[in-house]
Structure formats: structure tokens, C-alpha cells
N, C-alpha and C positions, 0 to 999 in steps of 0.2 A: 743744582753742585753740578761746575766740571769737576773735570778729570782732576786738574792739580787742588782741587779744595778734600776731592777722595783721597790722591794720594796721601798729605798733610793727618788730616783726620784718623788712618791708618795708621801712618807712622808714630803720631801721638800716643796713640793707645799702648803701641809696640812697647815705645820707649816707656809708657808709665809702668807699662807691667813688667818688663826687665827690672828698674827702678824697685819696686815693691817686691818679685823676688829675689834682688838684693841685696836688701833690707832687712826683710819681717822670713823668706825664704826658709826652710828644716839647713840646719846645717849638723856634720856631720860629727859625732861624738869619737876623740880619742880618750882610751885608758891610757892612764901613766902606769908607766910601767916599773914592778917593785925591786933594787937590786941587792945584789946580797945583804948589804949591810941597813934592807927593810925601809929604805926609804925609797918610798915615788915620786916616781922622775919622771919630765918629757922637755921637750926639746920647743918653745915656741918660733920663730920667725916674727918677725914686726918689718913687716912695708906695706902699708897703708892700707896697712889692717897687721888682726894679728891669725897666725894658721901655725895650729888649729886653732881656733876659734872659742871650738867647746873643750870642755877637757874636765875628766869625768876621776877622781880619786874616790878613797875612802877615807871615811871619816878616823881622829885618831891615829892617825898613822902619820909620823913625817911625806912632807911633800917637798919639796927641789922642785921651781919651773926658771930654766936657763933660756932669759931673751936672749935673743940675737937679735938686735936693729940695724937691720940693711939697707939704712936709706942716711936722710940729715934733716928731712920733715918735720918742723918742731909740733909739729903733734903728735908724733912720734916721742916725743921726753924723755914721759915721764909713761910709767904703768902707774894705777893705781888702785888695790882690793878695798875699798870700802867695807868692808863688813868684818871683813880680818885686821883693819887700823894697820895698814903698809901703803909706803906711798916709795918709789923710786925710779930714779933718774936711772935712764939709760944711752948710756953714751954709744954714740954712733961706730956701726962694726967693731962693736963690742958684746961680746956674751955675758948677761949679768943673773944672776943665779939669787932668788926669791923664794925663801927655806922658812919654814910655819907649819904647825898642825895642825889641821883642822877638829875644832873641839865639836864642832855642832854638823846634823846633814843639813842638807839644802840646795839651793842651787844661786852664786852668789856673781854678779857681776864686775866685771873688770873693765876700767878706761881706759883711756886717757888721758894727759890730764885736761886736753880740751873736749873732755868729754865725749869727743865722735867716733874716735873710735870705740868697739866694745869689744866683749868677750864673755864666757861665761863658765864658772868652776861649776861642775855638779860636785858634788859633798855626798856621797852614801852611804847611807847608816853600817858600821864596823860588825 
């Protein structure tokens, strides 16, 4: 092997490691804050993904997720919480509120309409 081949192999391995970390690495959990009326509330930025993409809430208490879509990419036009039978369109450069009360504890995935962007809702026992 010559130097060029070695550099290409090292670059390929580094790129593979980055992709694995980006898609499967540990994500920071963010707990929703309870407001004065008892609603667990959090703001979620939609721009190439969800930020935060792991949200922690309590079972049995109302939840309000404010999704602000800061892009026009077609993938992020919709957010779907399949386990809760919720699908909402997200207009570009606007905030869309999703309100529900989780009635079961567990980890639930939410996705874009194309199932490419993903997030996780962790519902802890109340």
C-alpha cells in the first residue's frame, strides 16, 4: 500500500465513526418544565433535526410541545407521534403547539413525515 491508499482508508474509517456517532450516539435528555397551570412545556427547534431530540415528561400531566420550524426542507413539514395518534403539519418559520396528556410510561419515537428525522419522548411514571 502506498501513502494515498493509507490516507483514504484512515479517512474512510474516521468518516464511518462520525456517521455512527451522529446517528446512534447518546443524546442529551431535556426535561419539560412545568408552568404555573401545571402544563409540562418545552420548545423544540426543527432545523435539519429536532433540538432537543430527547424530551422527558411525566405520565398523567398535560404536555405542550412548541415546534418551531426554522427551514423549508420538505422532510420537516410534518411531525408524527405514532404511539399517541398525533400528526401535525409544521409551517415554515412558525411555531406549532402539540398538546396531549401521556397516559402510559415508556419511550416513544417521534418522526418527520418521511421518517428520516427522529426524536424520543421519554414518559416517566407519574
